[in-house]
PDBQT receptor file of N, H, CA, C and O in Angstrom, charges set to zero:
ATOM      1  N   UNK A   1     157.684 159.212 144.721  1.00  0.00    +0.000 N 
ATOM      2  CA  UNK A   1     157.355 160.175 143.501  1.00  0.00    +0.000 C 
ATOM      3  C   UNK A   1     156.374 160.507 143.824  1.00  0.00    +0.000 C 
ATOM      4  O   UNK A   1     155.666 159.514 143.993  1.00  0.00    +0.000 OA
ATOM      5  N   UNK A   2     155.577 161.899 144.145  1.00  0.00    +0.000 N 
ATOM      6  H   UNK A   2     156.153 162.705 144.008  1.00  0.00    +0.000 HD
ATOM      7  CA  UNK A   2     154.461 162.595 143.547  1.00  0.00    +0.000 C 
ATOM      8  C   UNK A   2     154.602 162.901 142.165  1.00  0.00    +0.000 C 
ATOM      9  O   UNK A   2     155.352 163.670 141.565  1.00  0.00    +0.000 OA
ATOM     10  N   UNK A   3     153.461 161.904 141.701  1.00  0.00    +0.000 N 
ATOM     11  H   UNK A   3     152.852 161.279 142.189  1.00  0.00    +0.000 HD
ATOM     12  CA  UNK A   3     153.072 162.595 140.472  1.00  0.00    +0.000 C 
ATOM     13  C   UNK A   3     151.345 162.912 140.402  1.00  0.00    +0.000 C 
ATOM     14  O   UNK A   3     150.287 162.476 140.856  1.00  0.00    +0.000 OA
ATOM     15  N   UNK A   4     151.781 163.801 139.657  1.00  0.00    +0.000 N 
ATOM     16  H   UNK A   4     152.640 164.156 139.288  1.00  0.00    +0.000 HD
ATOM     17  CA  UNK A   4     150.117 164.911 139.476  1.00  0.00    +0.000 C 
ATOM     18  C   UNK A   4     149.730 165.141 138.038  1.00  0.00    +0.000 C 
ATOM     19  O   UNK A   4     149.842 164.328 137.120  1.00  0.00    +0.000 OA
ATOM     20  N   UNK A   5     149.398 166.004 137.996  1.00  0.00    +0.000 N 
ATOM     21  H   UNK A   5     149.306 166.664 138.742  1.00  0.00    +0.000 HD
ATOM     22  CA  UNK A   5     148.429 166.692 136.584  1.00  0.00    +0.000 C 
ATOM     23  C   UNK A   5     149.640 167.105 136.164  1.00  0.00    +0.000 C 
ATOM     24  O   UNK A   5     149.618 166.713 134.997  1.00  0.00    +0.000 OA
ATOM     25  N   UNK A   6     150.400 167.489 136.279  1.00  0.00    +0.000 N 
ATOM     26  H   UNK A   6     150.417 167.808 137.226  1.00  0.00    +0.000 HD
ATOM     27  CA  UNK A   6     151.793 168.886 135.492  1.00  0.00    +0.000 C 
ATOM     28  C   UNK A   6     152.408 167.648 135.510  1.00  0.00    +0.000 C 
ATOM     29  O   UNK A   6     152.380 167.439 134.297  1.00  0.00    +0.000 OA
ATOM     30  N   UNK A   7     153.018 166.531 136.045  1.00  0.00    +0.000 N 
ATOM     31  H   UNK A   7     153.040 166.701 137.031  1.00  0.00    +0.000 HD
ATOM     32  CA  UNK A   7     154.298 165.411 135.225  1.00  0.00    +0.000 C 
ATOM     33  C   UNK A   7     152.830 165.306 133.881  1.00  0.00    +0.000 C 
ATOM     34  O   UNK A   7     153.085 166.019 132.910  1.00  0.00    +0.000 OA
ATOM     35  N   UNK A   8     151.786 164.728 133.799  1.00  0.00    +0.000 N 
ATOM     36  H   UNK A   8     151.578 164.150 134.588  1.00  0.00    +0.000 HD
ATOM     37  CA  UNK A   8     151.227 164.037 133.190  1.00  0.00    +0.000 C 
ATOM     38  C   UNK A   8     151.037 164.501 131.543  1.00  0.00    +0.000 C 
ATOM     39  O   UNK A   8     151.097 164.005 130.418  1.00  0.00    +0.000 OA
ATOM     40  N   UNK A   9     150.776 165.752 132.193  1.00  0.00    +0.000 N 
ATOM     41  H   UNK A   9     150.728 166.155 133.107  1.00  0.00    +0.000 HD
ATOM     42  CA  UNK A   9     150.886 167.098 130.693  1.00  0.00    +0.000 C 
ATOM     43  C   UNK A   9     151.888 166.837 130.185  1.00  0.00    +0.000 C 
ATOM     44  O   UNK A   9     151.604 166.762 128.990  1.00  0.00    +0.000 OA
ATOM     45  N   UNK A  10     153.146 166.596 130.329  1.00  0.00    +0.000 N 
ATOM     46  H   UNK A  10     153.378 166.657 131.300  1.00  0.00    +0.000 HD
ATOM     47  CA  UNK A  10     153.981 166.667 129.639  1.00  0.00    +0.000 C 
ATOM     48  C   UNK A  10     154.128 165.349 128.296  1.00  0.00    +0.000 C 
ATOM     49  O   UNK A  10     154.572 165.719 127.210  1.00  0.00    +0.000 OA
ATOM     50  N   UNK A  11     153.766 164.005 128.467  1.00  0.00    +0.000 N 
ATOM     51  H   UNK A  11     153.405 163.704 129.349  1.00  0.00    +0.000 HD
ATOM     52  CA  UNK A  11     153.506 163.510 128.659  1.00  0.00    +0.000 C 
ATOM     53  C   UNK A  11     152.967 163.302 126.754  1.00  0.00    +0.000 C 
ATOM     54  O   UNK A  11     151.832 163.192 126.291  1.00  0.00    +0.000 OA
ATOM     55  N   UNK A  12     154.128 163.313 126.146  1.00  0.00    +0.000 N 
ATOM     56  H   UNK A  12     155.050 163.402 126.522  1.00  0.00    +0.000 HD
ATOM     57  CA  UNK A  12     152.851 163.394 124.407  1.00  0.00    +0.000 C 
ATOM     58  C   UNK A  12     152.017 162.127 123.823  1.00  0.00    +0.000 C 
ATOM     59  O   UNK A  12     151.965 160.948 124.176  1.00  0.00    +0.000 OA
ATOM     60  N   UNK A  13     151.584 162.630 123.111  1.00  0.00    +0.000 N 
ATOM     61  H   UNK A  13     151.626 163.587 122.824  1.00  0.00    +0.000 HD
ATOM     62  CA  UNK A  13     150.530 161.104 122.601  1.00  0.00    +0.000 C 
ATOM     63  C   UNK A  13     151.416 160.305 122.347  1.00  0.00    +0.000 C 
ATOM     64  O   UNK A  13     152.453 160.876 122.010  1.00  0.00    +0.000 OA
ATOM     65  N   UNK A  14     151.461 159.475 122.354  1.00  0.00    +0.000 N 
ATOM     66  H   UNK A  14     150.618 159.011 122.628  1.00  0.00    +0.000 HD
ATOM     67  CA  UNK A  14     152.265 157.789 121.336  1.00  0.00    +0.000 C 
ATOM     68  C   UNK A  14     153.284 157.609 122.773  1.00  0.00    +0.000 C 
ATOM     69  O   UNK A  14     153.507 156.585 123.418  1.00  0.00    +0.000 OA
ATOM     70  N   UNK A  15     153.527 158.282 122.877  1.00  0.00    +0.000 N 
ATOM     71  H   UNK A  15     153.346 159.114 122.353  1.00  0.00    +0.000 HD
ATOM     72  CA  UNK A  15     154.696 158.292 124.123  1.00  0.00    +0.000 C 
ATOM     73  C   UNK A  15     154.472 157.828 125.285  1.00  0.00    +0.000 C 
ATOM     74  O   UNK A  15     153.337 157.946 125.749  1.00  0.00    +0.000 OA
ATOM     75  N   UNK A  16     155.471 157.209 126.011  1.00  0.00    +0.000 N 
ATOM     76  H   UNK A  16     156.392 157.114 125.634  1.00  0.00    +0.000 HD
ATOM     77  CA  UNK A  16     155.267 156.547 127.758  1.00  0.00    +0.000 C 
ATOM     78  C   UNK A  16     157.064 157.225 128.570  1.00  0.00    +0.000 C 
ATOM     79  O   UNK A  16     158.146 157.672 128.189  1.00  0.00    +0.000 OA
ATOM     80  N   UNK A  17     156.277 156.852 129.955  1.00  0.00    +0.000 N 
ATOM     81  H   UNK A  17     155.398 156.489 130.265  1.00  0.00    +0.000 HD
ATOM     82  CA  UNK A  17     156.996 157.707 130.291  1.00  0.00    +0.000 C 
ATOM     83  C   UNK A  17     156.821 156.887 131.637  1.00  0.00    +0.000 C 
ATOM     84  O   UNK A  17     155.759 156.391 132.013  1.00  0.00    +0.000 OA
ATOM     85  N   UNK A  18     158.125 156.821 132.352  1.00  0.00    +0.000 N 
ATOM     86  H   UNK A  18     158.987 157.224 132.047  1.00  0.00    +0.000 HD
ATOM     87  CA  UNK A  18     158.390 155.614 133.516  1.00  0.00    +0.000 C 
ATOM     88  C   UNK A  18     158.100 156.241 134.713  1.00  0.00    +0.000 C 
ATOM     89  O   UNK A  18     158.347 157.428 134.497  1.00  0.00    +0.000 OA
ATOM     90  N   UNK A  19     157.639 156.096 136.079  1.00  0.00    +0.000 N 
ATOM     91  H   UNK A  19     157.439 155.132 136.255  1.00  0.00    +0.000 HD
ATOM     92  CA  UNK A  19     157.713 156.629 137.516  1.00  0.00    +0.000 C 
ATOM     93  C   UNK A  19     157.902 155.405 138.742  1.00  0.00    +0.000 C 
ATOM     94  O   UNK A  19     157.548 154.237 138.901  1.00  0.00    +0.000 OA
ATOM     95  N   UNK A  20     158.622 156.356 139.428  1.00  0.00    +0.000 N 
ATOM     96  H   UNK A  20     158.910 157.305 139.299  1.00  0.00    +0.000 HD
ATOM     97  CA  UNK A  20     159.054 155.517 140.241  1.00  0.00    +0.000 C 
ATOM     98  C   UNK A  20     158.136 155.597 141.668  1.00  0.00    +0.000 C 
ATOM     99  O   UNK A  20     157.584 156.615 142.086  1.00  0.00    +0.000 OA
ATOM    100  N   UNK A  21     158.122 154.537 142.171  1.00  0.00    +0.000 N 
ATOM    101  H   UNK A  21     158.571 153.710 141.832  1.00  0.00    +0.000 HD
ATOM    102  CA  UNK A  21     156.946 154.765 143.510  1.00  0.00    +0.000 C 
ATOM    103  C   UNK A  21     158.246 154.406 144.451  1.00  0.00    +0.000 C 
ATOM    104  O   UNK A  21     159.265 153.731 144.304  1.00  0.00    +0.000 OA
ATOM    105  N   UNK A  22     157.542 155.400 145.738  1.00  0.00    +0.000 N 
ATOM    106  H   UNK A  22     156.714 155.949 145.857  1.00  0.00    +0.000 HD
ATOM    107  CA  UNK A  22     158.086 154.546 146.889  1.00  0.00    +0.000 C 
ATOM    108  C   UNK A  22     157.786 153.360 147.816  1.00  0.00    +0.000 C 
ATOM    109  O   UNK A  22     158.520 152.889 148.684  1.00  0.00    +0.000 OA
ATOM    110  N   UNK A  23     156.667 153.012 147.485  1.00  0.00    +0.000 N 
ATOM    111  H   UNK A  23     156.070 153.395 146.780  1.00  0.00    +0.000 HD
ATOM    112  CA  UNK A  23     156.313 152.046 148.186  1.00  0.00    +0.000 C 
ATOM    113  C   UNK A  23     154.206 151.824 147.315  1.00  0.00    +0.000 C 
ATOM    114  O   UNK A  23     153.478 152.522 146.609  1.00  0.00    +0.000 OA
ATOM    115  N   UNK A  24     154.129 150.695 147.870  1.00  0.00    +0.000 N 
ATOM    116  H   UNK A  24     154.720 150.129 148.444  1.00  0.00    +0.000 HD
ATOM    117  CA  UNK A  24     152.847 150.143 147.017  1.00  0.00    +0.000 C 
ATOM    118  C   UNK A  24     151.672 150.752 146.517  1.00  0.00    +0.000 C 
ATOM    119  O   UNK A  24     151.348 150.879 145.336  1.00  0.00    +0.000 OA
ATOM    120  N   UNK A  25     150.740 151.312 148.078  1.00  0.00    +0.000 N 
ATOM    121  H   UNK A  25     151.004 151.208 149.037  1.00  0.00    +0.000 HD
ATOM    122  CA  UNK A  25     150.268 152.538 147.625  1.00  0.00    +0.000 C 
ATOM    123  C   UNK A  25     150.010 153.368 146.624  1.00  0.00    +0.000 C 
ATOM    124  O   UNK A  25     148.990 153.724 146.033  1.00  0.00    +0.000 OA
ATOM    125  N   UNK A  26     151.658 153.713 146.525  1.00  0.00    +0.000 N 
ATOM    126  H   UNK A  26     152.486 153.424 147.006  1.00  0.00    +0.000 HD
ATOM    127  CA  UNK A  26     151.654 155.130 145.175  1.00  0.00    +0.000 C 
ATOM    128  C   UNK A  26     151.781 154.524 143.961  1.00  0.00    +0.000 C 
ATOM    129  O   UNK A  26     151.811 155.234 142.956  1.00  0.00    +0.000 OA
ATOM    130  N   UNK A  27     151.909 152.631 143.821  1.00  0.00    +0.000 N 
ATOM    131  H   UNK A  27     151.884 152.054 144.637  1.00  0.00    +0.000 HD
ATOM    132  CA  UNK A  27     151.703 151.758 142.629  1.00  0.00    +0.000 C 
ATOM    133  C   UNK A  27     150.383 153.001 141.957  1.00  0.00    +0.000 C 
ATOM    134  O   UNK A  27     150.425 153.909 141.128  1.00  0.00    +0.000 OA
ATOM    135  N   UNK A  28     149.042 152.272 143.062  1.00  0.00    +0.000 N 
ATOM    136  H   UNK A  28     149.008 151.534 143.736  1.00  0.00    +0.000 HD
ATOM    137  CA  UNK A  28     147.812 152.683 142.273  1.00  0.00    +0.000 C 
ATOM    138  C   UNK A  28     147.363 153.571 142.580  1.00  0.00    +0.000 C 
ATOM    139  O   UNK A  28     146.133 153.589 142.529  1.00  0.00    +0.000 OA
ATOM    140  N   UNK A  29     148.036 154.730 143.038  1.00  0.00    +0.000 N 
ATOM    141  H   UNK A  29     149.035 154.716 143.079  1.00  0.00    +0.000 HD
ATOM    142  CA  UNK A  29     147.378 155.885 143.303  1.00  0.00    +0.000 C 
ATOM    143  C   UNK A  29     147.496 156.938 141.823  1.00  0.00    +0.000 C 
ATOM    144  O   UNK A  29     146.730 157.784 141.361  1.00  0.00    +0.000 OA
ATOM    145  N   UNK A  30     148.863 156.400 141.371  1.00  0.00    +0.000 N 
ATOM    146  H   UNK A  30     149.485 155.713 141.746  1.00  0.00    +0.000 HD
ATOM    147  CA  UNK A  30     149.623 156.572 139.855  1.00  0.00    +0.000 C 
ATOM    148  C   UNK A  30     148.393 156.570 138.911  1.00  0.00    +0.000 C 
ATOM    149  O   UNK A  30     147.722 157.468 138.403  1.00  0.00    +0.000 OA
ATOM    150  N   UNK A  31     148.345 154.866 138.861  1.00  0.00    +0.000 N 
ATOM    151  H   UNK A  31     148.890 154.136 139.274  1.00  0.00    +0.000 HD
ATOM    152  CA  UNK A  31     147.178 154.720 138.213  1.00  0.00    +0.000 C 
ATOM    153  C   UNK A  31     145.957 154.986 138.156  1.00  0.00    +0.000 C 
ATOM    154  O   UNK A  31     145.375 154.823 137.083  1.00  0.00    +0.000 OA
ATOM    155  N   UNK A  32     145.268 155.457 139.280  1.00  0.00    +0.000 N 
ATOM    156  H   UNK A  32     145.741 155.589 140.152  1.00  0.00    +0.000 HD
ATOM    157  CA  UNK A  32     144.614 156.043 139.510  1.00  0.00    +0.000 C 
ATOM    158  C   UNK A  32     143.727 157.728 139.027  1.00  0.00    +0.000 C 
ATOM    159  O   UNK A  32     142.585 158.096 138.752  1.00  0.00    +0.000 OA
ATOM    160  N   UNK A  33     145.342 158.437 139.178  1.00  0.00    +0.000 N 
ATOM    161  H   UNK A  33     146.270 158.138 139.401  1.00  0.00    +0.000 HD
ATOM    162  CA  UNK A  33     145.462 159.153 139.153  1.00  0.00    +0.000 C 
ATOM    163  C   UNK A  33     144.718 159.268 137.820  1.00  0.00    +0.000 C 
ATOM    164  O   UNK A  33     143.820 160.095 137.662  1.00  0.00    +0.000 OA
ATOM    165  N   UNK A  34     145.105 158.435 136.882  1.00  0.00    +0.000 N 
ATOM    166  H   UNK A  34     145.834 157.763 137.010  1.00  0.00    +0.000 HD
ATOM    167  CA  UNK A  34     145.779 158.476 134.973  1.00  0.00    +0.000 C 
ATOM    168  C   UNK A  34     144.209 158.196 134.442  1.00  0.00    +0.000 C 
ATOM    169  O   UNK A  34     143.671 158.702 133.457  1.00  0.00    +0.000 OA
ATOM    170  N   UNK A  35     143.494 156.989 135.640  1.00  0.00    +0.000 N 
ATOM    171  H   UNK A  35     143.931 156.578 136.440  1.00  0.00    +0.000 HD
ATOM    172  CA  UNK A  35     142.341 157.059 134.885  1.00  0.00    +0.000 C 
ATOM    173  C   UNK A  35     141.224 157.847 134.988  1.00  0.00    +0.000 C 
ATOM    174  O   UNK A  35     140.188 157.674 134.347  1.00  0.00    +0.000 OA
ATOM    175  N   UNK A  36     141.420 158.672 135.755  1.00  0.00    +0.000 N 
ATOM    176  H   UNK A  36     142.262 158.813 136.275  1.00  0.00    +0.000 HD
ATOM    177  CA  UNK A  36     140.348 159.605 136.039  1.00  0.00    +0.000 C 
ATOM    178  C   UNK A  36     141.013 161.247 135.462  1.00  0.00    +0.000 C 
ATOM    179  O   UNK A  36     140.352 162.251 135.729  1.00  0.00    +0.000 OA
ATOM    180  N   UNK A  37     142.226 161.368 134.744  1.00  0.00    +0.000 N 
ATOM    181  H   UNK A  37     142.763 160.553 134.527  1.00  0.00    +0.000 HD
ATOM    182  CA  UNK A  37     142.177 162.270 133.639  1.00  0.00    +0.000 C 
ATOM    183  C   UNK A  37     141.342 163.017 133.454  1.00  0.00    +0.000 C 
ATOM    184  O   UNK A  37     140.833 164.005 133.983  1.00  0.00    +0.000 OA
ATOM    185  N   UNK A  38     141.221 162.240 132.360  1.00  0.00    +0.000 N 
ATOM    186  H   UNK A  38     141.634 161.437 131.930  1.00  0.00    +0.000 HD
ATOM    187  CA  UNK A  38     140.532 162.113 131.141  1.00  0.00    +0.000 C 
ATOM    188  C   UNK A  38     139.549 162.918 131.060  1.00  0.00    +0.000 C 
ATOM    189  O   UNK A  38     139.392 163.638 130.074  1.00  0.00    +0.000 OA
ATOM    190  N   UNK A  39     138.518 162.916 132.370  1.00  0.00    +0.000 N 
ATOM    191  H   UNK A  39     138.646 162.331 133.171  1.00  0.00    +0.000 HD
ATOM    192  CA  UNK A  39     137.404 162.764 132.820  1.00  0.00    +0.000 C 
ATOM    193  C   UNK A  39     136.895 164.503 133.720  1.00  0.00    +0.000 C 
ATOM    194  O   UNK A  39     135.995 165.341 133.661  1.00  0.00    +0.000 OA
ATOM    195  N   UNK A  40     138.291 164.212 134.556  1.00  0.00    +0.000 N 
ATOM    196  H   UNK A  40     139.023 163.532 134.604  1.00  0.00    +0.000 HD
ATOM    197  CA  UNK A  40     138.128 166.008 134.904  1.00  0.00    +0.000 C 
ATOM    198  C   UNK A  40     139.196 167.088 134.128  1.00  0.00    +0.000 C 
ATOM    199  O   UNK A  40     139.436 168.205 134.585  1.00  0.00    +0.000 OA
ATOM    200  N   UNK A  41     139.692 166.644 133.085  1.00  0.00    +0.000 N 
ATOM    201  H   UNK A  41     139.497 165.737 132.713  1.00  0.00    +0.000 HD
ATOM    202  CA  UNK A  41     140.673 167.590 132.119  1.00  0.00    +0.000 C 
ATOM    203  C   UNK A  41     140.783 167.280 130.675  1.00  0.00    +0.000 C 
ATOM    204  O   UNK A  41     141.713 167.047 129.903  1.00  0.00    +0.000 OA
ATOM    205  N   UNK A  42     139.212 167.380 130.573  1.00  0.00    +0.000 N 
ATOM    206  H   UNK A  42     138.456 167.569 131.200  1.00  0.00    +0.000 HD
ATOM    207  CA  UNK A  42     138.937 166.859 128.961  1.00  0.00    +0.000 C 
ATOM    208  C   UNK A  42     139.637 167.993 128.171  1.00  0.00    +0.000 C 
ATOM    209  O   UNK A  42     139.181 168.117 127.035  1.00  0.00    +0.000 OA
ATOM    210  N   UNK A  43     140.635 168.851 128.494  1.00  0.00    +0.000 N 
ATOM    211  H   UNK A  43     141.006 168.751 129.417  1.00  0.00    +0.000 HD
ATOM    212  CA  UNK A  43     140.643 169.776 127.431  1.00  0.00    +0.000 C 
ATOM    213  C   UNK A  43     142.212 169.483 127.001  1.00  0.00    +0.000 C 
ATOM    214  O   UNK A  43     142.752 169.929 125.989  1.00  0.00    +0.000 OA
ATOM    215  N   UNK A  44     142.793 168.673 127.951  1.00  0.00    +0.000 N 
ATOM    216  H   UNK A  44     142.354 168.311 128.774  1.00  0.00    +0.000 HD
ATOM    217  CA  UNK A  44     144.526 167.597 127.281  1.00  0.00    +0.000 C 
ATOM    218  C   UNK A  44     143.785 166.773 126.202  1.00  0.00    +0.000 C 
ATOM    219  O   UNK A  44     144.639 166.611 125.330  1.00  0.00    +0.000 OA
ATOM    220  N   UNK A  45     142.503 166.091 125.754  1.00  0.00    +0.000 N 
ATOM    221  H   UNK A  45     141.809 166.223 126.462  1.00  0.00    +0.000 HD
ATOM    222  CA  UNK A  45     142.487 165.668 124.342  1.00  0.00    +0.000 C 
ATOM    223  C   UNK A  45     142.715 164.328 124.744  1.00  0.00    +0.000 C 
ATOM    224  O   UNK A  45     142.520 163.462 123.891  1.00  0.00    +0.000 OA
ATOM    225  N   UNK A  46     143.273 163.817 126.433  1.00  0.00    +0.000 N 
ATOM    226  H   UNK A  46     143.431 164.520 127.126  1.00  0.00    +0.000 HD
ATOM    227  CA  UNK A  46     144.223 162.760 125.538  1.00  0.00    +0.000 C 
ATOM    228  C   UNK A  46     143.691 161.291 127.671  1.00  0.00    +0.000 C 
ATOM    229  O   UNK A  46     143.435 161.404 128.870  1.00  0.00    +0.000 OA
ATOM    230  N   UNK A  47     143.828 160.542 126.882  1.00  0.00    +0.000 N 
ATOM    231  H   UNK A  47     144.036 160.451 125.908  1.00  0.00    +0.000 HD
ATOM    232  CA  UNK A  47     144.040 158.639 127.740  1.00  0.00    +0.000 C 
ATOM    233  C   UNK A  47     145.137 158.329 128.392  1.00  0.00    +0.000 C 
ATOM    234  O   UNK A  47     146.100 157.994 127.702  1.00  0.00    +0.000 OA
ATOM    235  N   UNK A  48     145.284 158.355 129.831  1.00  0.00    +0.000 N 
ATOM    236  H   UNK A  48     144.502 158.628 130.391  1.00  0.00    +0.000 HD
ATOM    237  CA  UNK A  48     146.434 157.353 129.723  1.00  0.00    +0.000 C 
ATOM    238  C   UNK A  48     146.345 155.916 130.683  1.00  0.00    +0.000 C 
ATOM    239  O   UNK A  48     145.822 155.676 131.772  1.00  0.00    +0.000 OA
ATOM    240  N   UNK A  49     147.183 155.042 129.633  1.00  0.00    +0.000 N 
ATOM    241  H   UNK A  49     147.608 155.237 128.749  1.00  0.00    +0.000 HD
ATOM    242  CA  UNK A  49     146.936 153.511 129.991  1.00  0.00    +0.000 C 
ATOM    243  C   UNK A  49     148.433 153.315 130.714  1.00  0.00    +0.000 C 
ATOM    244  O   UNK A  49     149.521 153.811 130.421  1.00  0.00    +0.000 OA
ATOM    245  N   UNK A  50     148.074 152.459 131.698  1.00  0.00    +0.000 N 
ATOM    246  H   UNK A  50     147.190 152.056 131.935  1.00  0.00    +0.000 HD
ATOM    247  CA  UNK A  50     149.397 152.278 132.836  1.00  0.00    +0.000 C 
ATOM    248  C   UNK A  50     149.719 150.746 132.913  1.00  0.00    +0.000 C 
ATOM    249  O   UNK A  50     149.060 149.715 133.049  1.00  0.00    +0.000 OA
ATOM    250  N   UNK A  51     150.826 151.025 132.786  1.00  0.00    +0.000 N 
ATOM    251  H   UNK A  51     151.361 151.863 132.675  1.00  0.00    +0.000 HD
ATOM    252  CA  UNK A  51     151.517 149.393 133.148  1.00  0.00    +0.000 C 
ATOM    253  C   UNK A  51     152.467 149.611 134.684  1.00  0.00    +0.000 C 
ATOM    254  O   UNK A  51     153.257 150.509 134.974  1.00  0.00    +0.000 OA
ATOM    255  N   UNK A  52     152.077 148.555 135.386  1.00  0.00    +0.000 N 
ATOM    256  H   UNK A  52     151.436 147.825 135.151  1.00  0.00    +0.000 HD
ATOM    257  CA  UNK A  52     152.440 148.291 136.624  1.00  0.00    +0.000 C 
ATOM    258  C   UNK A  52     153.270 146.867 137.017  1.00  0.00    +0.000 C 
ATOM    259  O   UNK A  52     152.899 145.695 136.949  1.00  0.00    +0.000 OA
ATOM    260  N   UNK A  53     154.572 147.477 137.465  1.00  0.00    +0.000 N 
ATOM    261  H   UNK A  53     154.873 148.429 137.520  1.00  0.00    +0.000 HD
ATOM    262  CA  UNK A  53     155.917 146.385 137.604  1.00  0.00    +0.000 C 
ATOM    263  C   UNK A  53     156.241 146.508 139.099  1.00  0.00    +0.000 C 
ATOM    264  O   UNK A  53     157.022 147.312 139.607  1.00  0.00    +0.000 OA
ATOM    265  N   UNK A  54     155.409 145.449 139.793  1.00  0.00    +0.000 N 
ATOM    266  H   UNK A  54     154.775 144.795 139.380  1.00  0.00    +0.000 HD
ATOM    267  CA  UNK A  54     155.663 145.510 141.059  1.00  0.00    +0.000 C 
ATOM    268  C   UNK A  54     157.197 145.387 142.143  1.00  0.00    +0.000 C 
ATOM    269  O   UNK A  54     157.557 145.733 143.269  1.00  0.00    +0.000 OA
ATOM    270  N   UNK A  55     157.756 144.639 140.901  1.00  0.00    +0.000 N 
ATOM    271  H   UNK A  55     157.464 144.358 139.986  1.00  0.00    +0.000 HD
ATOM    272  CA  UNK A  55     158.644 143.919 141.513  1.00  0.00    +0.000 C 
ATOM    273  C   UNK A  55     159.970 145.545 141.587  1.00  0.00    +0.000 C 
ATOM    274  O   UNK A  55     160.810 145.920 142.405  1.00  0.00    +0.000 OA
ATOM    275  N   UNK A  56     159.638 145.885 140.688  1.00  0.00    +0.000 N 
ATOM    276  H   UNK A  56     158.955 145.580 140.024  1.00  0.00    +0.000 HD
ATOM    277  CA  UNK A  56     160.698 147.212 140.288  1.00  0.00    +0.000 C 
ATOM    278  C   UNK A  56     159.884 148.467 140.891  1.00  0.00    +0.000 C 
ATOM    279  O   UNK A  56     160.360 149.571 140.626  1.00  0.00    +0.000 OA
ATOM    280  N   UNK A  57     159.392 148.449 141.219  1.00  0.00    +0.000 N 
ATOM    281  H   UNK A  57     159.005 147.552 141.434  1.00  0.00    +0.000 HD
ATOM    282  CA  UNK A  57     157.959 149.451 141.815  1.00  0.00    +0.000 C 
ATOM    283  C   UNK A  57     158.398 150.559 140.925  1.00  0.00    +0.000 C 
ATOM    284  O   UNK A  57     159.323 151.331 141.179  1.00  0.00    +0.000 OA
ATOM    285  N   UNK A  58     157.382 150.575 139.471  1.00  0.00    +0.000 N 
ATOM    286  H   UNK A  58     156.630 149.948 139.264  1.00  0.00    +0.000 HD
ATOM    287  CA  UNK A  58     157.630 152.000 138.943  1.00  0.00    +0.000 C 
ATOM    288  C   UNK A  58     156.104 151.342 138.000  1.00  0.00    +0.000 C 
ATOM    289  O   UNK A  58     155.700 150.179 137.996  1.00  0.00    +0.000 OA
ATOM    290  N   UNK A  59     155.589 152.389 137.369  1.00  0.00    +0.000 N 
ATOM    291  H   UNK A  59     155.917 153.334 137.373  1.00  0.00    +0.000 HD
ATOM    292  CA  UNK A  59     154.336 152.531 136.362  1.00  0.00    +0.000 C 
ATOM    293  C   UNK A  59     154.925 152.721 135.783  1.00  0.00    +0.000 C 
ATOM    294  O   UNK A  59     156.083 152.909 136.158  1.00  0.00    +0.000 OA
ATOM    295  N   UNK A  60     154.488 152.842 134.077  1.00  0.00    +0.000 N 
ATOM    296  H   UNK A  60     153.548 152.690 133.773  1.00  0.00    +0.000 HD
ATOM    297  CA  UNK A  60     154.779 153.304 132.818  1.00  0.00    +0.000 C 
ATOM    298  C   UNK A  60     153.169 153.639 132.622  1.00  0.00    +0.000 C 
ATOM    299  O   UNK A  60     152.135 152.973 132.584  1.00  0.00    +0.000 OA
ATOM    300  N   UNK A  61     153.542 155.108 132.513  1.00  0.00    +0.000 N 
ATOM    301  H   UNK A  61     154.382 155.649 132.544  1.00  0.00    +0.000 HD
ATOM    302  CA  UNK A  61     152.057 155.194 131.567  1.00  0.00    +0.000 C 
ATOM    303  C   UNK A  61     152.431 156.146 130.145  1.00  0.00    +0.000 C 
ATOM    304  O   UNK A  61     153.048 157.193 129.952  1.00  0.00    +0.000 OA
ATOM    305  N   UNK A  62     151.791 155.291 129.398  1.00  0.00    +0.000 N 
ATOM    306  H   UNK A  62     151.290 154.440 129.555  1.00  0.00    +0.000 HD
ATOM    307  CA  UNK A  62     151.304 156.502 127.863  1.00  0.00    +0.000 C 
ATOM    308  C   UNK A  62     150.403 156.374 127.520  1.00  0.00    +0.000 C 
ATOM    309  O   UNK A  62     149.535 155.522 127.709  1.00  0.00    +0.000 OA
ATOM    310  N   UNK A  63     150.530 157.822 126.550  1.00  0.00    +0.000 N 
ATOM    311  H   UNK A  63     151.236 158.513 126.397  1.00  0.00    +0.000 HD
ATOM    312  CA  UNK A  63     149.350 159.191 126.528  1.00  0.00    +0.000 C 
ATOM    313  C   UNK A  63     149.103 158.549 125.045  1.00  0.00    +0.000 C 
ATOM    314  O   UNK A  63     149.979 158.095 124.309  1.00  0.00    +0.000 OA
ATOM    315  N   UNK A  64     147.487 158.632 124.742  1.00  0.00    +0.000 N 
ATOM    316  H   UNK A  64     146.775 159.001 125.340  1.00  0.00    +0.000 HD
ATOM    317  CA  UNK A  64     146.950 158.353 123.911  1.00  0.00    +0.000 C 
ATOM    318  C   UNK A  64     145.553 159.307 123.628  1.00  0.00    +0.000 C 
ATOM    319  O   UNK A  64     144.524 159.547 124.260  1.00  0.00    +0.000 OA
ATOM    320  N   UNK A  65     145.901 159.552 122.820  1.00  0.00    +0.000 N 
ATOM    321  H   UNK A  65     146.737 159.357 122.306  1.00  0.00    +0.000 HD
ATOM    322  CA  UNK A  65     144.915 160.545 121.617  1.00  0.00    +0.000 C 
ATOM    323  C   UNK A  65     144.054 159.770 122.079  1.00  0.00    +0.000 C 
ATOM    324  O   UNK A  65     143.871 158.553 122.075  1.00  0.00    +0.000 OA
ATOM    325  N   UNK A  66     143.246 161.186 122.718  1.00  0.00    +0.000 N 
ATOM    326  H   UNK A  66     143.395 162.175 122.721  1.00  0.00    +0.000 HD
ATOM    327  CA  UNK A  66     141.475 160.899 123.271  1.00  0.00    +0.000 C 
ATOM    328  C   UNK A  66     140.555 160.785 121.958  1.00  0.00    +0.000 C 
ATOM    329  O   UNK A  66     139.344 160.595 122.068  1.00  0.00    +0.000 OA
TER     330      UNK A  66
């Protein structure tokens, strides 16, 4: 699944969303996008915490109010 800024904007502060990944590289790509979003888009007022589940090939993203 392609995860970008539009998907991250849909996550409300204090909630989580789980994104499936097609391959291990995509797991890391989602994590990197989340780690830099608050720097590139400070207007969101959010930071994102990620948790990778390599066995199930998913990334859990939690939005945290900045």
